[in-house]
C-alpha positions, 0 to 999 in steps of 0.5 A: 760679111765677116773678115777672116784673119787671112783677109785682114792680114792681106789688107795690110798690102793696101794703102787704107784699112778696109772700110768694113772693119771697126775702129779697134781693128783700124787701130791694129791695122795702122799699128801693123803698118808701123803707124803707132801714133794713129793707132794710139789716137784711135785706141785711147778714145774707145772706153771698152775692155777691148779698147783698153786691151789694144791701148795696153798692147800699144803702150807695151809695144812703146816700152812703157810697161807701167802705163801698159800695166794700168791699161791691162788692169782696165781691160781685165787682163794681166801683162802677157808673156807672149811676144808683141807679134803673138799678142797682136795676132791674139787681139786681132783674131778676138776682135774679128770674131766680134 
């Protein structure tokens, strides 16, 4: 079963992330719940382009643009000009399609 973006957003009302989502979506779920540390600990251990993208976003959110820039390059991306909220939506929707 593929989860929709709306279902993912609704899951933020729960105490735990949905069991069926992958680790990167769990990282974004925890980030949306305000737990940057858990989110970062998940993302930093995933050595894919998508993992680097989430990792970059988290460092951008932290305000560490130098570190974020490094991870965007690793992800094959550039530092976005959109807001953090818009980037969270973009990443989440991209990962839900995988």
